[in-house]
C-alpha positions as CSV (number, residue, x, y, z in Angstrom):
1,M,-40.8,-72.6,84.9
2,G,-42.2,-69.8,82.4
3,Q,-40.0,-67.3,83.5
4,G,-36.6,-69.4,84.1
5,H,-34.7,-71.5,81.8
6,P,-35.0,-75.0,83.1
7,L,-35.1,-76.4,79.3
8,I,-32.5,-75.5,76.7
9,D,-35.4,-74.6,74.0
10,G,-38.7,-73.9,74.9
11,N,-40.2,-73.2,78.0
12,K,-43.5,-71.7,77.5
13,R,-45.5,-74.8,76.4
14,P,-44.3,-76.9,79.0
15,A,-45.2,-74.3,81.6
16,W,-48.7,-73.7,80.2
17,I,-49.0,-77.6,80.1
18,A,-48.1,-78.0,83.6
19,A,-50.4,-75.2,84.7
20,A,-53.3,-76.9,82.9
21,V,-52.4,-80.4,84.1
22,T,-52.3,-78.9,87.7
23,C,-55.8,-77.3,87.1
24,E,-57.2,-80.7,85.9
25,I,-55.8,-82.6,88.9
26,N,-57.6,-80.2,91.1
27,G,-60.9,-80.4,89.5
28,V,-60.6,-77.1,87.4
29,T,-61.6,-77.3,83.6
30,V,-59.3,-75.3,81.4
31,T,-61.6,-73.5,78.9
32,A,-58.9,-71.1,77.4
33,T,-58.7,-71.0,73.8
34,N,-55.4,-71.3,72.1
35,D,-55.2,-67.4,71.8
36,E,-55.9,-66.9,75.4
37,A,-53.6,-69.6,76.5
38,Y,-50.8,-68.0,74.5
39,D,-51.5,-64.4,75.8
40,V,-51.3,-65.6,79.4
41,T,-48.3,-67.6,78.7
42,I,-46.3,-64.7,77.1
43,A,-47.5,-62.4,79.8
44,V,-46.0,-64.5,82.5
45,A,-42.7,-65.4,80.5
46,S,-42.2,-61.8,79.7
47,G,-42.8,-60.7,83.4
48,E,-45.8,-58.6,82.6
49,L,-47.5,-61.0,85.0
50,R,-45.2,-61.8,88.0
51,E,-47.1,-62.3,91.2
52,V,-49.0,-65.3,92.0
53,A,-52.2,-63.2,92.7
54,E,-51.9,-61.6,89.2
55,I,-51.5,-65.0,87.4
56,V,-54.5,-66.3,89.3
57,A,-56.6,-63.3,88.3
58,A,-55.5,-63.8,84.6
59,L,-56.2,-67.4,84.6
60,A,-59.6,-67.1,86.5
61,P,-61.8,-66.1,83.2
62,L,-60.0,-69.2,81.5
63,V,-60.9,-72.0,83.8
64,R,-64.2,-73.4,85.2
65,E,-64.9,-75.4,88.5
66,G,-65.6,-79.2,87.8
């Protein structure tokens, strides 16, 4: 969602919200600051982070179990 263009205008915010909600549903609390969320979202949208393992590694310090 963050790299494609499913919406006419603005895919990055919905992509971040989808990721955060998925974390919360699965018992993982998102602790990212706005700046951290922005950095990860832009990295995914720009293609800097492309592989799932890379995205997981970038998100790991921004969440906590429970």
